[in-house]
C-alpha positions in Angstrom: -119.8 -62.4 1.6 -119.0 -59.3 3.7 -120.5 -56.0 2.7 -117.5 -54.1 4.0 -113.7 -54.6 4.2 -113.6 -52.6 7.3 -115.7 -50.8 9.9 -114.1 -48.5 12.2 -115.8 -47.9 15.5 -114.5 -44.7 17.0 -114.2 -40.8 17.2 -115.1 -38.2 14.9 -113.8 -34.7 15.7 -113.1 -31.3 14.1 -109.6 -30.6 14.2 -108.5 -26.8 15.0 -105.2 -26.6 13.8 -102.6 -23.7 14.6 -98.8 -23.6 13.4 -96.4 -22.3 15.9 -92.5 -21.8 15.9 -92.4 -23.7 19.0 -94.9 -25.2 21.6 -95.5 -23.2 24.6 -94.2 -23.9 27.8 -96.4 -24.3 31.2 -97.8 -20.4 31.6 -96.4 -19.0 28.4 -98.3 -17.7 25.6 -96.7 -17.8 22.0 -98.3 -16.5 18.6 -99.3 -18.8 16.0 -100.9 -19.1 12.5 -104.3 -18.7 11.4 -106.6 -21.2 12.7 -107.4 -24.0 10.2 -110.5 -26.2 10.8 -110.3 -29.9 9.5 -112.4 -33.1 9.8 -110.5 -35.3 12.0 -110.9 -37.8 15.1 -109.0 -41.4 15.1 -112.3 -43.2 14.1 -113.1 -40.9 11.0 -109.4 -40.5 9.9 -108.9 -44.4 9.8 -112.3 -44.7 7.8 -111.3 -42.1 5.3 -107.6 -43.4 5.1 -109.0 -46.8 4.3 -111.7 -45.6 1.9 -109.1 -43.8 -0.1 -107.0 -47.1 -0.4 -109.9 -48.6 -2.0 -111.3 -50.4 0.8 -115.3 -50.8 1.2 -115.4 -48.9 4.4 -118.1 -47.8 7.0 -118.0 -45.8 10.1 -119.7 -46.3 13.6 -119.5 -43.1 15.5 -121.4 -40.0 17.0 -121.4 -36.4 16.0 -123.5 -33.6 17.2 -126.0 -31.8 15.4 -123.7 -28.7 14.5 -121.6 -27.4 11.8 -118.5 -29.4 12.9 -120.9 -32.6 12.6 -121.8 -31.5 9.1 -118.3 -31.3 8.2 -117.2 -34.7 9.2 -120.2 -36.1 7.6 -119.4 -34.4 4.4 -115.8 -35.4 4.4 -116.8 -39.2 5.1 -119.1 -39.3 2.0 -116.7 -37.5 -0.2 -114.0 -40.1 0.6 -116.6 -42.9 -0.2 -117.2 -44.1 3.6 -120.6 -45.5 4.3 -122.1 -43.3 7.0 -125.3 -45.3 7.9 -123.6 -45.9 11.2 -123.0 -42.3 12.2 -125.5 -41.2 14.7 -126.1 -37.6 15.5 -126.9 -35.7 18.6 -126.6 -35.9 22.5 -123.8 -33.4 22.8 -121.5 -31.1 20.5 -119.1 -32.8 18.2 -116.0 -33.6 19.5 -112.9 -31.2 19.2 -109.2 -31.6 18.9 -106.9 -28.7 19.5 -103.8 -29.1 17.6 -100.3 -27.5 17.3 -97.9 -28.1 14.8 -94.3 -26.9 15.0 -91.9 -26.3 12.0 -90.5 -29.9 12.1 -94.0 -31.2 11.7 -94.4 -32.6 15.2 -97.6 -32.0 17.0 -99.3 -31.9 20.5 -103.2 -32.5 20.5 -105.9 -32.0 23.4 -109.0 -33.6 22.8 -112.5 -32.5 24.1 -114.4 -35.7 23.5 -118.0 -34.2 23.2 -120.5 -36.5 21.2 -117.6 -39.3 21.1 -118.5 -39.9 24.8 -121.7 -40.5 24.3 -121.3 -43.6 21.9 -122.7 -46.3 24.0 -122.7 -50.1 24.3 -126.2 -49.9 23.3 -125.3 -48.1 20.2 -122.8 -50.8 19.3 -125.6 -53.7 19.9 -128.0 -51.8 18.0 -125.4 -51.7 15.1 -124.8 -55.6 15.2 -125.9 -55.8 11.3 -123.2 -53.8 10.7 -120.5 -55.5 12.7 -121.5 -58.9 11.3 -121.2 -57.4 7.7 -117.5 -56.4 8.2 -114.5 -58.4 7.4 -112.3 -56.4 9.7 -113.4 -54.2 12.8 -111.1 -51.5 14.0 -111.3 -49.4 17.1 -109.6 -46.8 19.3 -110.0 -45.1 22.8 -111.3 -41.9 22.0 -114.9 -43.4 22.9 -115.6 -45.1 25.9 -113.7 -48.0 27.1 -117.0 -49.8 27.7 -118.1 -49.3 24.2 -114.8 -50.7 22.9 -115.4 -53.9 24.8 -119.0 -54.3 23.5 -117.6 -54.0 20.1 -115.1 -56.9 20.6 -117.8 -58.8 22.3 -120.2 -58.1 19.2 -117.8 -59.2 16.4 -119.0 -61.7 13.6 -117.7 -65.3 14.1 -115.1 -64.7 11.4 -114.4 -61.0 11.7 -110.8 -59.8 12.9 -110.5 -57.0 15.5 -107.8 -54.4 15.4 -107.2 -52.0 18.3 -105.0 -49.0 18.6 -105.3 -48.2 22.5 -105.0 -44.4 22.2 -105.1 -42.3 24.2 -103.5 -45.4 26.3 -105.2 -46.8 29.5 -105.1 -50.2 31.4 -107.2 -52.7 29.0 -109.3 -55.6 30.7 -108.2 -59.1 29.6 -111.3 -59.9 27.8 -110.6 -56.9 25.3 -106.9 -57.8 24.9 -107.8 -61.4 24.3 -109.9 -60.0 20.9 -107.0 -58.0 19.5 -105.3 -59.2 16.4 -103.3 -57.2 16.3 -102.9 -54.6 19.2 -101.1 -51.7 17.6 -99.2 -49.4 20.0 -96.4 -47.0 20.0 -93.6 -46.7 22.5 -95.8 -44.5 24.8 -98.8 -46.7 24.5 -96.8 -49.7 25.0 -95.1 -48.5 28.4 -98.8 -47.3 29.7 -100.2 -51.0 28.8 -97.1 -52.8 30.6 -96.8 -50.6 33.5 -94.1 -51.4 35.8 -93.1 -54.4 33.5 -92.5 -51.9 30.8 -89.7 -49.9 32.8 -87.9 -53.4 33.2 -88.0 -54.0 29.4 -84.6 -53.5 27.5 -86.4 -52.4 24.2 -89.2 -52.5 21.7 -88.7 -56.6 21.3 -89.4 -56.8 24.9 -92.2 -54.7 24.8 -93.8 -56.8 21.9 -93.1 -60.1 23.8 -94.6 -58.7 27.1 -97.6 -57.3 25.3 -98.2 -60.7 23.5 -98.2 -62.6 26.7 -101.0 -60.4 28.0 -103.5 -62.1 25.4 -103.6 -60.4 22.2 -103.3 -62.6 19.2 -100.7 -60.5 17.6 -99.1 -57.2 18.4 -97.4 -54.6 16.3 -95.3 -51.9 17.9 -94.8 -48.6 15.7 -91.3 -47.1 16.2 -91.5 -43.9 13.9 -88.7 -43.4 11.7 -87.1 -47.0 13.0 -90.1 -48.8 11.3 -92.2 -51.2 13.2 -92.0 -54.8 14.9 -94.7 -57.2 14.5 -95.2 -60.1 16.7 -97.3 -63.2 17.1 -97.2 -66.4 18.9 -96.4 -68.5 15.6 -94.2 -66.1 13.9 -91.9 -64.5 16.6 -91.0 -60.9 16.3 -90.2 -59.5 13.0 -88.8 -55.8 12.1 -90.6 -53.9 9.3 -88.5 -51.0 7.9 -89.8 -47.5 7.5 -89.4 -45.4 4.3 -87.4 -42.2 4.0 -89.3 -39.0 3.4 -89.1 -35.5 4.4 -91.6 -35.0 7.0 -94.0 -32.0 6.9 -96.8 -32.8 9.4 -97.1 -36.1 11.3 -101.0 -35.3 12.4 -103.1 -38.5 11.3 -100.2 -40.7 10.3 -100.7 -43.4 12.9 -104.3 -43.4 11.9 -103.4 -43.9 8.2 -101.1 -46.7 9.3 -103.6 -48.6 11.5 -106.5 -48.2 8.7 -104.0 -49.6 5.9 -102.9 -52.3 8.2 -106.3 -53.6 8.9 -107.7 -53.4 5.3 -104.3 -55.4 4.2 -105.0 -58.0 6.9 -108.5 -58.5 5.7 -107.4 -59.0 2.2 -105.2 -62.0 3.3 -101.9 -60.3 3.8 -99.6 -61.5 6.5 -99.0 -59.3 9.6 -95.5 -58.1 8.2 -96.6 -57.7 4.7 -99.6 -55.5 6.0 -97.3 -53.6 8.1 -95.0 -52.9 5.4 -97.7 -51.7 3.3 -99.0 -49.6 6.1 -95.5 -47.9 6.6 -95.7 -46.8 3.2 -99.1 -45.2 3.7 -98.0 -43.5 6.7 -94.9 -42.3 4.8 -97.0 -40.6 2.2 -99.1 -38.8 4.8 -96.3 -37.2 6.6 -95.2 -35.5 3.4 -98.5 -33.4 3.3 -100.3 -30.9 6.0 -103.5 -32.1 7.8 -104.9 -35.4 8.7 -107.5 -36.5 6.4 -106.4 -34.4 3.4 -103.1 -35.9 3.8 -104.2 -39.6 3.2 -103.0 -41.1 0.1 -104.6 -43.4 -2.7 -103.5 -46.7 -3.4 -101.8 -45.4 -6.6 -99.8 -42.8 -4.6 -98.7 -45.5 -2.3 -97.5 -47.6 -5.0 -95.4 -44.6 -6.7 -94.0 -44.1 -3.3 -92.8 -47.6 -3.3 -91.0 -47.2 -6.5 -89.6 -44.0 -5.5 -88.3 -45.3 -2.0 -86.4 -48.3 -4.0 -84.7 -45.6 -6.3 -83.7 -43.6 -3.3 -82.1 -46.6 -1.4 -80.2 -47.2 -4.7 -78.9 -43.5 -4.8 -77.5 -41.8 -1.8 -80.5 -41.9 0.3 -80.1 -38.6 2.1 -83.5 -37.6 2.6 -84.7 -37.2 6.3 -86.6 -40.0 7.9 -90.1 -38.9 8.6 -92.0 -40.0 11.8 -94.4 -41.8 9.7 -95.6 -44.4 12.4 
């Protein structure tokens, strides 16, 4: 019996957000809105998103002994995340500088701070937490060697989910542990390198990535939904949901968290991705990252509304939910 449905190992940042009419070009200054400070970071976001959906969730991360760190711990606990694995100190809490334009698109620069001090030794010290978790999810806003240690330290029946963001080349031992590897278009091309340039489109990316060793692959396509691929199931398309996007910050994190949790409940990869697409769709209709993540009841309500919209004219703009 597992104590946790999902353990997230990853980053915890304070998001410093400014709305802009347009993002500045090189050397240009633009005026923006008042600064808003929100809890964020891919790891912390995924943990909150899963807990909001009802998953028994824990977070293994590192924050600074500062106001931003306390903000992050408070937000995790408020969502119901177990923070026993969150370490404190070693550097200031990580910070993400985010600009959001009127269409909801964002640009992000991350200062890792304490995230860069989450070490393989920290992971090994938390082996009990890894073995108590049905699914373990990670990203790349912490050191790559730490993520490799996570994959090496999994329980015998635990499932490992990786979103390689920000993307970089990955060692074969890490790719082989992924079930699935979740990438967007940019991440897929970075991982594929020269082979990505020769690919004709997302289906090729999925097949080429699968050939690199992951047990399964998910390619998210924004308004076009997602592709799921596995050795025994081929490549399948998963539809997106029609919504009016307000802010895409954190949408990919909510998608990954929802997919990871649903896989742990026994859903197929395609079923989990379809559910995750609905979760991501709800999140882009609200501003912010963690505060935009829905409950399971809100996701179910969107499913009904989406079906009704499809039966009608279906005129709403598709949001970049994935």
